N, C-alpha and C positions, 0 to 999 in steps of 0.2 A: 564595530558591532560584535557583541559577544556570541559564543556558540549557541546559547539558548535562543537568542533573537534570530540567528540564521536558520536554526532548525524550525522555529515557529513559521517563518516564511515558506519553507518547504511544506510543512504540514497544512498550512492554509491552501496552498496550491493543490496538495494531495486531495483534500476534501472537496475542493471545487471540481476536480476531475472525477472523483468517485461519485459525487452527487449528479454528475452528467452521464455516468456510465450506465448503459442500458441493463447490464447484468448485475450491477452492484447497488445502484441508487436506491432501490426499494428498501434496503437495510437501514436507511437513514430517515425514513418517514417518521416524523414525530420525535426525532432525536435532537437534543440540544447540541448543535454542531459546535458552538463556541466552547462549551465544556469539553467536548470530545477533542477539539483542537488543543486545548490546554493540557489535557491528560496525555495525549499522544506526544506532544512536545516534551513533556516531562519524561515520558518513557524513552523516547529516542535520545534525548539529551543525556540521560543517565547511561544509556547503552554506549554512547560515544565518550563516556568518561567525565561528563560534567557533574559536579557535586550538587545534586538536587534530589529531592524525595519524590517518588511517584505516589500520588495520592488517590489513584483509581482503585477499582475493585480488582481482584485477581483476574488474570486474562480469561481463564476458563469460565468463571462466573459471568464475566461481561459478554462472552461470545457464544456460549453453548446453545442458547435458545435461538440463535440466528440461523442455524443450519447452513453454515458457510461451507462451500465445497472446495475441493482442491483446485478446480478450475478458477473459481472466483479468487482464491488466495493467490494463485499464480498471476492473475491479472493485476491485483494490487501490488504484488511484488515487482512486476515490470514497471508499473507507474512510479512506484517509490524509487527504484534504482535510477530511472531516467531523471526524476526531479532532483535528486541529490547531485547528480552530475551537472544538470542544467543550472543549479544554484551555486556552482563553483566548489563543491566539496571534492576532496581528493578521492581517488579510486580506493585508497586505504579506508577512508571513512565510509565510503559506499559499501565496501566489503564487510566492515564491522556491522553495518546495519543488515546486510544480507545474511551474515552469520547469525545475528540475533533473530531475524525472521525465521530462519531454519529451526532454531532452538524452540521458538514459541509456537511453531506450526501445529503441533498436536493439541495445544490448548485452544486453538482458534478454529481449525478445520474439524467440523463435527458432523458433516453429512457426506455421504458417498456420491450423491447426484441430486440434481434438481431438474425439473421440467424446463426451466429457462436455460440451464446449461445445455441441455440436449438440443434446444432450438438454435442457440447462438454459436455454439462451438464450431460448426462447419463454416459459418460466416467468418469468424475470426481466423480460422485456418486459411481461408482464401485471402483475406486481407494481409495476414502475416507473410504468406507466400509471395504476394506481389510486392510488399514492402521490402522483403529480403532481396528480391531481384533489383529493385530500384536502388537499394543501398549498395549492392555489389557493383552497380554501374555508376555509383557516385551521384545519382540524381537527387537523393535525399540524405539527410544526416542520420 
């Protein structure tokens, strides 16, 4: 399986998780997910060094109207990193993607806060707290 196909599988899983995420899913209402998966696969494959053209709009134009917050961006970042490792990519490849996400953050994060952020942030804080305890005890991966 070539790099593009491997990235495609990660991106499919990414959008499945994002479309189920209570904080992020509303951004995808009425969006052609198949097209989005194709464009994201192109973008990530190119970031990993695969010789392919990205045919989507510039990132700022594609995202500015969505009012994506830093909190939402961090949630996507966590999911992305976990999926790359789950799909057998190296930590080096995962770092390349992480670095790419850091570089494009200003083009995607366009809002300082949202009402939904304010509601769910404390819930995620508690969940993350207990997940970290369970991880430190070896109870979960």
